[in-house]
C-alpha positions in Angstrom: -43.2 -8.9 -36.6 -44.8 -5.6 -37.7 -42.5 -3.6 -35.5 -39.4 -5.3 -37.0 -40.7 -4.6 -40.5 -41.5 -1.0 -39.8 -38.0 -0.5 -38.1 -36.3 -2.1 -41.4 -38.2 0.1 -43.6 -37.2 3.2 -41.6 -33.6 2.2 -41.5 -33.5 1.4 -45.3 -35.1 4.9 -46.1 -32.4 6.6 -44.0 -29.5 4.7 -45.6 -31.0 5.2 -49.2 -31.3 8.8 -48.6 -27.6 9.2 -47.4 -25.7 7.0 -49.8 -25.5 3.9 -47.4 -24.1 6.2 -44.5 -26.7 7.0 -41.7 -26.3 9.6 -38.7 -26.0 7.5 -35.6 -27.0 8.2 -32.0 -24.1 7.9 -29.6 -23.5 4.7 -27.8 -25.2 2.5 -30.6 -22.0 1.0 -32.0 -18.3 1.4 -31.6 -15.9 3.7 -33.2 -14.3 2.4 -36.3 -10.8 1.3 -35.7 -8.0 1.3 -38.3 -7.8 -2.6 -38.5 -11.5 -2.4 -39.8 -10.8 0.3 -42.5 -9.4 0.3 -45.9 -7.8 3.8 -47.0 -7.5 5.3 -50.5 -7.3 8.6 -52.2 -10.4 9.6 -54.0 -11.2 12.7 -56.1 -8.4 15.3 -56.6 -9.0 19.1 -57.1 -6.8 22.1 -57.1 -7.2 25.7 -56.0 -5.0 28.8 -55.2 -1.7 26.9 -54.5 -3.4 23.9 -52.8 -4.3 20.4 -54.1 -7.3 18.9 -52.3 -7.4 15.1 -52.3 -10.3 13.0 -50.8 -9.0 10.6 -48.2 -11.5 7.7 -48.2 -12.0 5.4 -45.3 -14.2 2.3 -46.1 -15.5 -0.1 -43.4 -14.1 -3.6 -44.4 -15.1 -4.9 -40.9 -18.0 -7.2 -40.3 -19.6 -4.7 -37.8 -21.1 -1.4 -38.2 -19.0 1.2 -36.7 -19.1 5.0 -36.3 -16.8 7.9 -37.1 -17.0 11.5 -36.3 -14.3 14.4 -36.6 -11.0 15.0 -38.2 -8.4 12.4 -39.2 -4.8 13.0 -38.1 -2.8 13.4 -41.3 1.0 14.0 -41.6 3.7 13.5 -44.2 6.3 10.7 -43.7 9.6 9.8 -45.1 10.4 6.4 -46.3 11.4 5.3 -42.7 8.1 6.4 -41.4 9.3 9.5 -39.7 7.1 12.5 -39.7 8.0 15.4 -41.9 6.9 18.9 -40.7 3.8 19.7 -38.9 0.7 17.5 -38.9 -2.5 18.8 -40.8 -4.3 21.7 -39.2 -8.1 21.0 -38.7 -10.2 22.8 -41.2 -13.9 23.6 -40.8 -16.6 22.5 -38.3 -16.5 19.0 -36.9 -19.2 16.9 -38.7 -21.9 14.8 -37.6 -21.5 11.3 -36.3 -21.6 8.8 -39.3 -22.7 5.2 -39.1 -20.6 3.0 -41.5 -22.1 -0.5 -42.1 -19.7 -3.0 -43.9 -18.8 -1.5 -47.2 -19.7 2.2 -46.5 -17.2 5.0 -46.7 -16.5 8.4 -45.0 -14.4 11.0 -46.7 -12.1 13.7 -45.5 -10.9 16.5 -47.8 -7.1 16.9 -47.1 -5.4 20.1 -48.5 -1.8 19.8 -49.7 -0.2 23.1 -50.2 2.2 23.5 -53.0 5.5 23.5 -51.0 7.3 25.6 -53.7 5.0 28.5 -52.6 6.9 28.7 -49.2 9.9 30.7 -48.7 12.8 28.3 -49.2 14.6 29.8 -46.0 11.6 28.6 -44.0 10.6 25.4 -45.8 13.2 22.8 -45.8 11.9 21.0 -48.9 12.1 17.3 -48.3 10.9 14.4 -50.3 8.1 12.2 -48.6 7.0 8.7 -49.1 3.5 9.6 -48.5 1.1 10.4 -45.6 0.3 8.7 -42.3 -3.6 8.9 -41.4 -5.0 8.3 -38.0 -8.9 7.9 -38.4 -10.8 10.0 -36.0 -10.5 8.7 -32.4 -8.1 5.8 -33.5 -4.7 5.3 -32.3 -3.3 3.1 -35.1 -2.3 4.7 -38.3 -3.0 3.9 -42.0 -0.6 4.9 -44.7 -1.0 6.1 -48.3 2.0 6.3 -50.6 2.4 9.4 -52.9 4.7 9.7 -55.9 7.0 12.7 -56.3 5.6 14.6 -53.3 7.5 17.0 -51.0 6.9 18.4 -47.6 8.3 21.2 -45.5 10.6 19.9 -42.7 10.9 23.4 -41.3 8.2 25.4 -39.5 6.1 27.2 -42.1 3.1 27.9 -39.7 3.6 31.6 -39.6 3.2 31.7 -43.4 0.4 29.0 -43.8 -0.3 25.3 -43.4 1.4 22.6 -45.5 -1.6 20.2 -44.8 -5.2 20.8 -43.7 -7.9 18.2 -42.9 -11.6 18.6 -42.9 -13.9 16.5 -40.6 -15.1 13.2 -42.3 -18.3 13.3 -44.2 -20.5 10.9 -46.2 
């Protein structure tokens, strides 16, 4: 009984210090799958021709799961077709995050101002929103965006239309 209480106190201390998200050891729980995650946009900030939006993935499943790495993000049109290149990974791959029911992980996604690209290179195309593959997941989630455009052309020699950072707590 004392061992159980000591373990529970240690787990509670870790969770309290990380906002409910603990760093896990590999093999303890399974990777979060799209079916168990809710998705939404969080905070929005702008800097030097790019708008950064938090993409928030919340575990709505009954079991604890883990996430690590980068989500796959791309623009899609109203028919679900990808518009332009997918997001380029930005920064270092983060730590393994353990998400108990109700806990969230966040990825900072950069959306370049499309009008900053040369119109001869960027085929400015209206988009419905973004398709997001959580790290190591094969089923996408979708987020609608109002009045958003993407480049259907290849702008990679001039910059990235989308960037995605590793998930964090």
